C-alpha positions as CSV (number, residue, x, y, z in Angstrom):
1,M,-100.6,-61.6,71.6
2,D,-101.9,-60.3,74.9
3,Q,-98.3,-59.9,76.2
4,V,-97.4,-57.8,73.1
5,K,-100.5,-55.6,73.6
6,A,-99.7,-55.2,77.3
7,Y,-96.1,-54.2,76.5
8,L,-97.2,-51.7,73.9
9,L,-99.9,-50.2,76.2
10,G,-97.6,-50.1,79.2
11,R,-95.4,-47.5,80.7
12,A,-91.6,-47.0,80.8
13,K,-89.7,-45.5,83.7
14,R,-86.7,-43.3,83.1
15,P,-84.0,-46.0,83.4
16,E,-85.8,-48.4,81.0
17,Y,-86.2,-45.5,78.5
18,W,-82.6,-44.3,78.6
19,I,-81.1,-47.8,78.4
20,F,-83.3,-48.4,75.3
21,V,-82.3,-45.1,73.7
22,I,-78.6,-45.7,74.3
23,V,-78.8,-49.3,72.8
24,L,-80.9,-48.0,69.9
25,T,-78.4,-45.2,69.2
26,I,-75.4,-47.5,69.3
27,G,-77.3,-50.0,67.0
28,C,-78.1,-47.2,64.6
29,M,-74.4,-46.1,64.5
30,I,-73.3,-49.6,63.7
31,A,-76.0,-50.1,61.1
32,N,-75.0,-46.8,59.5
33,L,-71.4,-47.9,59.3
34,L,-72.4,-51.3,57.8
35,L,-75.2,-50.2,55.4
36,R,-74.0,-46.7,54.6
37,N,-77.6,-45.6,54.2
38,P,-78.7,-43.3,57.0
39,T,-82.2,-42.7,55.5
40,L,-83.0,-46.5,55.7
41,V,-81.5,-46.8,59.2
42,S,-83.5,-43.8,60.4
43,G,-86.7,-45.1,58.9
44,L,-86.3,-48.5,60.5
45,S,-85.3,-47.1,63.9
46,F,-88.4,-44.9,64.1
47,I,-90.7,-47.8,64.9
48,P,-88.8,-49.1,68.0
49,W,-88.1,-45.5,69.2
50,A,-91.9,-44.7,68.8
51,V,-92.8,-47.8,70.9
52,I,-90.5,-46.8,73.9
53,A,-91.3,-43.1,73.5
54,S,-95.0,-43.8,73.6
55,R,-94.5,-45.9,76.8
56,R,-92.5,-43.1,78.3
57,L,-95.1,-40.5,77.3
58,R,-97.8,-42.5,78.9
59,D,-95.7,-42.7,82.1
60,F,-96.0,-39.0,82.7
61,G,-99.6,-38.6,81.4
62,W,-99.3,-37.5,77.8
63,S,-100.8,-38.9,74.7
64,P,-98.5,-41.4,72.9
65,W,-99.3,-39.5,69.6
66,W,-96.7,-36.9,70.6
67,C,-94.1,-39.3,69.2
68,V,-95.1,-38.1,65.8
69,S,-93.6,-34.7,66.6
70,T,-90.2,-35.9,65.5
71,L,-91.7,-36.7,62.0
72,A,-93.5,-33.4,61.9
73,G,-90.3,-31.6,62.9
74,G,-88.4,-33.4,60.1
75,F,-91.0,-32.5,57.5
76,V,-91.0,-28.8,58.6
77,I,-87.2,-28.6,58.6
78,G,-87.1,-30.3,55.2
79,F,-89.8,-28.0,53.7
80,V,-88.3,-24.8,55.1
81,A,-84.7,-25.8,54.0
82,G,-86.0,-26.8,50.6
83,L,-87.8,-23.5,50.2
84,I,-84.8,-21.5,51.3
85,N,-82.6,-23.5,48.9
86,A,-85.0,-22.9,46.0
87,I,-85.1,-19.2,46.6
88,T,-81.4,-18.7,47.1
89,Q,-80.5,-21.0,44.1
90,A,-82.9,-19.1,41.8
91,S,-81.4,-15.8,42.8
92,S,-77.7,-16.5,43.3
93,G,-77.2,-20.1,42.2
94,V,-75.9,-21.1,45.7
95,T,-77.4,-23.9,47.9
96,V,-77.6,-22.8,51.5
97,F,-78.6,-26.1,53.2
98,T,-76.7,-29.2,52.2
99,P,-78.1,-32.6,53.0
100,P,-75.6,-33.1,55.9
101,L,-76.7,-29.7,57.4
102,M,-80.4,-30.7,57.0
103,M,-79.7,-34.0,58.8
104,L,-77.9,-32.1,61.6
105,L,-80.9,-29.8,62.1
106,Y,-83.2,-32.7,62.2
107,A,-81.0,-34.5,64.7
108,I,-81.0,-31.5,66.9
109,V,-84.8,-31.4,66.9
110,N,-85.1,-35.2,67.3
111,W,-82.7,-35.3,70.2
112,S,-84.3,-32.3,71.9
113,V,-87.6,-34.3,71.9
114,I,-85.9,-37.5,73.1
115,I,-84.2,-35.6,76.0
116,F,-87.4,-33.8,76.9
117,I,-89.4,-37.1,77.0
118,G,-86.7,-39.0,79.0
119,S,-86.1,-36.3,81.6
120,R,-89.7,-35.8,82.7
121,K,-90.8,-37.1,86.1
122,S,-93.4,-39.9,86.2
123,R,-97.0,-39.1,87.3
124,P,-98.6,-42.5,87.8
125,A,-102.0,-41.3,89.0
126,E,-102.4,-39.0,86.0
127,A,-100.8,-41.4,83.6
128,G,-103.5,-44.0,84.1
129,A,-106.2,-41.5,83.3
130,A,-104.4,-40.3,80.2
131,L,-104.1,-43.9,79.1
132,V,-107.8,-44.5,79.5
133,N,-108.6,-41.2,77.6
134,T,-106.2,-42.0,74.8
135,F,-107.5,-45.5,73.9
136,S,-111.1,-45.3,74.9
């Protein structure tokens, strides 16, 4: 159990992060082809992504809670797109945002966050202090 805790509270350098992201992306593509349920695959893939992203965030001195930004982005996009759909459908009967378009918007937000997290340089001295402040 201590090894799991040490892994979850550790840090991830850029190569470890990017290898994990690539493997997770390929795994999600294969799972989507086999299961044909992107919502289920996205939900299940969030947990491993959040683990590696929180390790990467700790590596450059940020709080691991920033991983939740992808969920918040998805909720905001879903809410705004639903609101626009409701307004346009009530007035003209046309749906502006289809589910594939909403998934594309969410993917753009999600990948922007992933690329931002992965491309940052490590700051080991500050990262240790951030880790202590986050979990103290």
